[in-house]
N, C-alpha and C positions, 0 to 999 in steps of 0.2 A: 279189640286188639287181637290179631292173630299171632299169638306167641310162638306157635310151632313154625309158622312161615318165617318169622324173624330169626328163630333159632337155626333153621335150616339154611337160611341165606348167609348168616354169619359163619356157621360151621363150614359151609362150602368155601367161603373166602379163606378161612384159616387153613383149611385142608390144602387148598391150592398153594398158598404161601409156604406151608410146611413142606409139601412135596418138592416145590422149587428149591427151598433152602437145602434140603437133603441132597438133591441132585447137584446143586452148586458146590456144596461142601466137598462132595466126591470129586468134582471136576477141579476144584481149587487145589486139593491134595495132589492130584495128578499133575497139575501145572507146576506146582512147587517142585515135585520130584523130577519132572522132565527138565525143568530149568536147571536144577542141580546137576543132572547128568550132562546137560549141554555145557555147563561151565567146566565140568571135569574133562569132557572131550576136548575143549579148547586148550586147556593146560597140557593135555597129553599130545597135542598137535594132531589130533584126529579130525581134520576139518570135514571130511566127507560125513563122518558120523555126526559131527556137530550140526551140520546143515540139515540132516534128517531129523535130528531132535528139535532143531529150530522150527521146522515146519510143523511138527507135532505140537510144540508149545503154542505156536500161532493159532492152530486150529482149536486147541483147548480154550485159549483165551477168547477167541471169537464165539465159541459155543457158550461160554459163560455170559458174555454180553448179550447174546441172542436170547437165551432162555430166561434172563432176568428183565427183559424189555418191559414186561407187563407187571413187574414186581420191583420197583425202584428201591423199596425198603430192604430187599434182599441184596440188591446190587451194591448199595451203600454200606453194607455190613462190613465189619473189619476184615473178615477172612478174604473177601474179594480184593480189597486193597492190598493185603499181604501177598496174595498170589500174583497180582499184577506187578507188584514191586519186584518179586523174584524173577518174573518174566522179563521186566525191563532191565534188571541187573544182568541177566544172562545174555540178552541181545546186545547190550552195551559192551560187555566183556568180549563177546565174539567180534564185534565191529572194530573196537580199539586195538585188540591184540593182533587181528589179522589185517589191519590197515584199511578196513572198509569204511564207508560213510556211516557216521553214527545215525541210527534211525531216530526220527522225531516221534513224539508221543502220539501224533495223529496217525502215523504209519503203524505204530504198534497197537493203536486203538485202546490205549490205557489212559486213566485219569492223570492229570498233572501231578498231584501229590505222589502217586505211586511211581511215576516216571522219575521225578526228582530224587525220591528216596532210593530208587533202584540205581540211579547214577552214583549216588553217594556210596552205596554198598559196593558198587563196581570198583571203587577206589581200592578196596581191600584186595580184590582179585588182581588189579594191576600191580599192586605191591608184590603179590606172590609171583607174578610173571617177571617183574624186575629182579627179584632175588634169584630166580632161575637164570635169567640172562647174565647177571653178574657172575654167577658160578661158571658160566660158559665163556665169560670174557667179552660179551657183546655190550659194551658200555654205551656206545652211541645210541643203540636202540633203547637201552634202559633210560637214557636221558629223554628220548622222545616220549616214552610212556609216562615219565614223570611230569612232562609238560602237559599231558592230557589230564593227569591228576590235578594239577594246578588249575587248568581250565574248568574242570568240574567243580572244584572248591569255590572258585570265584563266581560261578553261576549260582551255586547253592546259597552262598552267603549273601547274595543280592536280594533274597526273598525274606524280608523281615516281617512276617505275619504270624498271627497266633497259631499254635500247634493244631488247633481244631480245624484250621483251614489247610495247612500244609502237611498234615499227617505226621506230626512230630519231626519235621524236617530239621529243627534246630539241633536235636540230639544226633541225627545222622551227619549234620555238618560238622559238629564238634568231633565226632568219631573220625571223619575224613581228614580233618586238620591234623589230628594226632598221627594218623597213618602216614600222611604225606611228610610230616616232620621227620619221623623215623626213617622213612625211605630215602629222603634227601640226605640224611646223615649217613646211611649205609652206602649210598651211591657215591657221595663225596669221598668217603674213606676208600672205596674201591678204585676210584679214579686216581687218587693220590698214590695209592700203592702201585697202580699200573704205571704211573709216570716214574715212580721211584725205581721200579724194576727196569724200565726202559733206559733210564739214566745210568743205572749200574751196568746194564748190558752194553750200552754205548761206550762207557768208560773202559770196560774189559776189552772191547775190540780195539780201542785205540792203544791200549797198553800191550797188545800182542805183537 
């Protein structure tokens, strides 16, 4: 038995996996950060900046997939899922708020669990956008975004599979339901107040 040859072969394999893991961890951190900046740019209405960040995030995600091609055990690690989820959330937020076509998981090149969880977390970003729109008096657009939130929820709730398969999707779905219920209440109150103000204004004009 050539123990040294065995040791060298295993060591080389472990070394390659470890180097890949360290590189992927760095890329994942960059992808999460870039996705966060992308969402911030969307909320600020900085579309040109958001598009630049979207391209950067896309390149980072693709690089992660590329360098893990020979190391599936690294690709399936939790940190890759989390980074893909943040990327999917950012892309969904961009598309839904700007009225673009929602990208599919195949277009984003992310796994289904990360995509679905990303959509679920985008519900929170849509709530933030709706609250801003309510303050600005754009109630019709707020209602459109609320309908997107409903669509996402109905998609998520249709997948009744173990968390090990869906990436803890049940928890994300429960979170989304709570966010939607609060947002619907806020929007309903705003619409009622708007109608009341309009009715008072109409009455005052008739009395003049």
